[in-house]
C-alpha positions as CSV (number, residue, x, y, z in Angstrom):
1,M,41.2,47.1,196.3
2,S,40.9,49.1,199.8
3,R,44.2,49.9,201.4
4,F,43.1,48.0,204.3
5,L,43.0,44.7,202.2
6,L,46.4,45.5,200.7
7,V,47.9,45.8,204.0
8,S,46.0,42.7,205.3
9,L,46.9,40.7,202.5
10,G,50.6,41.9,202.6
11,G,50.7,41.1,206.6
12,A,49.5,37.6,206.0
13,I,52.2,37.2,203.2
14,G,54.9,38.6,205.5
15,S,54.0,36.5,208.5
16,G,54.2,33.3,206.5
17,A,57.6,34.7,205.2
18,R,58.8,35.2,208.7
19,Y,58.0,31.7,209.6
20,L,59.8,30.2,206.7
21,V,62.7,32.4,206.9
22,S,63.5,32.4,210.5
23,S,62.8,28.6,211.2
24,G,64.9,28.2,208.5
25,A,67.7,30.0,209.5
26,Q,67.2,28.4,213.0
27,A,67.5,25.1,211.8
28,W,70.5,25.8,209.5
29,L,72.3,28.0,212.5
30,G,71.5,26.3,215.5
31,S,69.1,27.5,218.5
32,A,71.7,28.6,221.0
33,F,71.0,32.0,219.9
34,P,67.8,33.7,218.3
35,V,69.3,34.1,214.8
36,G,66.1,33.4,213.0
37,T,64.7,36.6,214.4
38,L,67.6,38.5,214.0
39,V,68.0,37.3,210.1
40,V,64.5,38.7,209.7
41,N,65.1,41.9,211.2
42,V,68.3,42.4,209.5
43,L,66.6,41.4,205.9
44,G,63.5,43.6,206.7
45,S,65.6,46.4,207.7
46,F,67.3,46.0,204.2
47,L,64.4,45.6,202.0
48,I,62.3,48.3,203.9
49,C,64.9,50.9,202.9
50,A,65.3,49.6,199.6
51,I,61.7,49.7,198.9
52,M,61.3,53.5,200.3
53,H,64.0,54.4,198.1
54,L,62.4,53.2,195.0
55,A,59.1,54.4,195.9
56,L,59.7,58.0,197.1
57,S,63.1,59.0,195.6
58,A,63.3,57.2,192.3
59,N,59.4,57.2,191.9
60,L,59.1,53.5,190.7
61,I,56.8,52.2,193.0
62,G,53.4,53.7,193.4
63,A,51.9,54.5,196.7
64,D,49.4,51.5,197.1
65,V,52.4,49.2,196.3
66,R,54.3,50.9,198.8
67,L,51.8,50.6,201.2
68,F,51.2,46.8,200.6
69,L,55.0,46.2,200.7
70,T,56.0,48.1,203.9
71,T,53.3,48.3,205.9
72,G,51.8,44.8,204.9
73,V,54.4,42.5,204.0
74,L,57.2,43.9,206.1
75,G,55.0,44.9,208.8
76,G,54.1,41.1,209.1
77,F,57.6,40.0,208.4
78,T,59.6,41.8,211.0
79,T,59.0,41.1,214.4
80,F,60.4,43.6,217.1
81,S,57.9,41.6,219.8
82,A,59.6,38.6,219.4
83,F,63.2,40.7,219.6
84,G,62.1,41.7,223.0
85,H,60.9,38.3,224.4
86,E,64.0,36.8,223.5
87,T,66.3,39.5,224.6
88,L,64.3,39.2,228.2
89,Q,64.5,35.6,228.4
90,F,68.4,35.8,228.0
91,A,68.5,38.3,230.7
92,R,65.8,36.5,233.1
93,G,68.3,33.5,232.7
94,G,71.4,35.5,233.7
95,S,72.8,35.9,230.2
96,F,73.1,39.3,230.2
97,L,76.2,39.5,227.7
98,L,74.1,37.5,225.4
99,A,71.2,39.8,225.9
100,M,73.3,43.0,225.3
101,L,75.2,41.2,222.3
102,Y,71.8,40.5,220.7
103,V,70.5,43.9,221.0
104,A,73.8,45.4,219.4
105,A,73.7,43.0,216.9
106,T,70.2,43.7,216.0
107,L,70.6,47.5,216.3
108,V,74.1,47.8,214.3
109,L,73.0,45.1,211.7
110,G,69.4,46.5,211.1
111,L,71.0,49.9,210.6
112,A,73.6,48.6,208.1
113,A,71.0,46.5,206.3
114,G,69.0,49.6,206.1
115,L,71.9,51.7,204.6
116,A,72.7,48.8,202.3
117,G,69.2,48.6,201.3
118,D,69.2,52.2,200.2
119,A,72.6,51.9,198.7
120,V,71.4,49.1,196.1
121,A,68.1,50.7,195.3
122,R,70.1,54.0,194.4
123,L,72.6,52.0,192.6
124,L,69.8,50.3,190.4
125,A,67.3,53.1,189.9
126,G,69.5,56.0,190.6
């Protein structure tokens, strides 16, 4: 299968997964804060770092599967554009503290999840 098709198929799967995870998190935790997008981006950070370690350091994932999972699935799953929109909505509504909290939470939790994903992959694969 061509790499373009791998990325396209992965993107479709990732976009569908983003919808399910994001809407599920919002339904479960409420809509006062864009927790759905935050959950998706943090989970995506964890997964991409774990997958990249398994692919590049442990050599357990081949190039085509890595492309499918990272550029395709996780490219469709994570959503920086929604993050930007939601942050601006807070700022436009005068909720500057919430806007900054959301930016900080996304950055800190995303990086922490990336570190955790890498650490878990190292424990599992060496």
